[in-house]
C-alpha positions as CSV (number, residue, x, y, z in Angstrom):
1,M,0.0,0.0,0.0
2,R,3.0,2.3,-0.3
3,S,2.7,3.1,-4.0
4,L,1.4,6.6,-4.8
5,A,-1.5,5.2,-6.8
6,A,-2.5,2.9,-3.9
7,L,-2.3,5.8,-1.4
8,N,-4.5,8.0,-3.6
9,E,-7.1,5.3,-4.0
10,K,-7.0,4.7,-0.3
11,V,-7.6,8.5,0.4
12,S,-10.7,8.4,-1.9
13,L,-12.1,5.3,-0.3
14,L,-11.6,6.5,3.2
15,R,-13.1,9.8,2.4
16,L,-16.1,8.1,0.8
17,V,-16.8,5.9,3.8
18,G,-16.4,8.9,6.2
19,R,-13.2,7.9,7.9
20,L,-11.9,11.4,7.5
21,D,-9.1,11.4,10.1
22,E,-7.5,8.4,8.4
23,A,-8.1,9.9,5.0
24,W,-6.3,13.0,6.1
25,D,-3.3,11.1,7.4
26,V,-3.1,9.0,4.1
27,A,-3.6,12.2,2.0
28,N,-0.6,13.8,3.8
29,E,1.4,10.7,3.2
30,A,0.5,10.7,-0.5
31,A,1.5,14.3,-0.8
32,R,4.8,13.6,0.9
33,Q,5.5,10.6,-1.3
34,A,4.6,12.6,-4.4
35,R,6.9,15.5,-3.3
36,F,9.9,13.1,-2.9
37,T,9.4,10.5,-5.6
38,G,6.7,11.7,-8.0
39,S,6.4,14.3,-10.6
40,R,5.1,17.8,-10.0
41,E,1.9,16.8,-11.6
42,D,1.6,13.9,-9.1
43,L,2.1,16.3,-6.2
44,L,-0.5,18.6,-7.5
45,A,-3.1,15.8,-7.9
46,A,-2.3,14.6,-4.3
47,R,-2.8,18.2,-3.0
48,I,-6.2,18.3,-4.8
49,R,-7.2,15.1,-3.2
50,R,-6.0,16.3,0.2
51,A,-8.2,19.5,-0.3
52,Q,-11.2,17.2,-0.9
53,V,-10.6,15.7,2.5
54,M,-10.4,19.2,4.0
55,Q,-13.8,19.9,2.3
56,F,-15.4,16.8,3.8
57,M,-14.0,17.8,7.2
58,G,-15.7,21.1,6.9
59,R,-12.4,23.0,6.6
60,F,-13.8,25.1,3.7
61,D,-11.4,28.1,3.9
62,E,-8.4,25.9,3.9
63,A,-9.7,23.8,1.0
64,L,-10.5,26.9,-1.0
65,T,-7.0,28.3,-0.4
66,E,-5.4,25.0,-1.4
67,L,-7.6,24.5,-4.5
68,T,-7.0,28.1,-5.7
69,T,-3.3,27.5,-5.4
70,C,-3.7,24.3,-7.4
71,V,-5.8,25.9,-10.1
72,D,-3.2,28.6,-10.5
73,E,-0.3,26.2,-10.6
74,A,-2.0,24.0,-13.1
75,A,-2.8,27.0,-15.3
76,V,0.8,28.2,-15.3
77,H,2.1,24.8,-16.4
78,D,-0.8,24.1,-18.9
79,W,-1.9,21.0,-17.0
80,F,-5.4,21.4,-18.3
81,R,-6.8,18.2,-16.9
82,L,-5.5,18.9,-13.4
83,Q,-6.7,22.5,-13.7
84,A,-10.2,21.3,-14.5
85,F,-10.0,18.8,-11.7
86,A,-9.1,21.5,-9.2
87,L,-11.8,23.9,-10.6
88,Q,-14.5,21.2,-10.3
89,H,-13.6,20.6,-6.7
90,R,-13.2,24.2,-5.8
91,G,-16.7,24.7,-7.3
92,K,-18.0,21.9,-4.9
93,V,-16.5,23.7,-1.9
94,Y,-18.2,27.0,-3.0
95,F,-21.4,25.0,-3.5
96,D,-21.2,23.6,0.0
97,Q,-20.9,27.1,1.3
98,D,-23.9,28.2,-0.7
99,L,-21.7,30.5,-2.9
100,L,-23.6,29.5,-6.0
101,D,-22.3,32.2,-8.4
102,E,-18.7,31.3,-7.6
103,A,-19.5,27.5,-7.9
104,L,-21.2,28.0,-11.2
105,A,-18.2,30.0,-12.6
106,D,-15.8,27.2,-11.6
107,F,-18.1,24.4,-12.9
108,R,-18.4,26.2,-16.2
109,A,-14.6,26.8,-16.4
110,A,-14.0,23.1,-15.7
111,A,-16.5,22.1,-18.4
112,T,-14.9,24.4,-20.9
113,L,-11.4,23.0,-20.2
114,R,-12.8,19.4,-20.5
115,E,-14.5,20.2,-23.8
116,E,-11.2,21.5,-25.1
117,L,-9.4,18.4,-23.9
118,L,-11.9,16.2,-25.7
119,E,-11.4,18.1,-28.9
120,R,-7.6,17.6,-28.7
121,R,-7.5,14.0,-27.7
122,T,-7.5,11.0,-30.0
123,S,-6.9,8.2,-27.6
124,T,-10.2,6.4,-26.8
125,E,-9.2,5.7,-23.2
126,V,-8.4,9.3,-22.5
127,A,-11.4,10.5,-24.5
128,D,-13.8,8.2,-22.5
129,S,-12.3,9.4,-19.2
130,T,-12.5,13.0,-20.3
131,D,-16.1,12.5,-21.6
132,D,-17.2,11.2,-18.2
133,E,-15.4,14.2,-16.5
134,L,-17.2,16.6,-18.9
135,E,-20.5,15.0,-18.1
136,S,-19.8,15.5,-14.4
137,S,-19.1,19.2,-15.0
138,L,-22.1,19.7,-17.1
139,I,-24.4,18.1,-14.5
140,A,-22.8,20.4,-11.8
141,V,-23.5,23.4,-14.1
142,A,-27.2,22.4,-14.6
143,V,-27.8,21.7,-10.9
144,T,-26.2,25.0,-9.8
145,E,-28.2,26.9,-12.4
146,S,-31.4,25.3,-11.1
147,F,-30.5,26.3,-7.5
148,L,-29.8,29.9,-8.7
149,D,-33.0,30.0,-10.6
150,E,-34.9,28.8,-7.6
151,R,-33.2,31.4,-5.4
152,R,-34.1,34.2,-7.9
153,R,-37.7,33.1,-8.0
154,G,-37.9,33.2,-4.2
155,E,-36.6,36.7,-4.0
């Protein structure tokens, strides 16, 4: 269970079953391992996963700070898939805080990046993965727009 891929999977599984303290410890271990043995992209992905754990722990301000840093770093290096990943999750943090306009902006930006990635990719495996990610972003946009419409009708 010491490989980076295994650690990342363990973080996700622990987070999903609500064992957040363990997920936090493993997320930190994954980030350390990526820092010392992985690529800069691996480290960025580990930091995004760690921010997801922060979100689930209710540490929204910390998660937003980390995800914003990740979005910016990915943009600087043209790591579009990671940028979309970070935007999508920052949008979820905004959504959890009822900051729907900010969430919608991030979901739309993630969808745009994912559409562009789909247009550039020829590999079926990558295209299928990106297609699923795009669908996730488009659903997030639709749900957030419906919440905003409902809020506007109630005002």
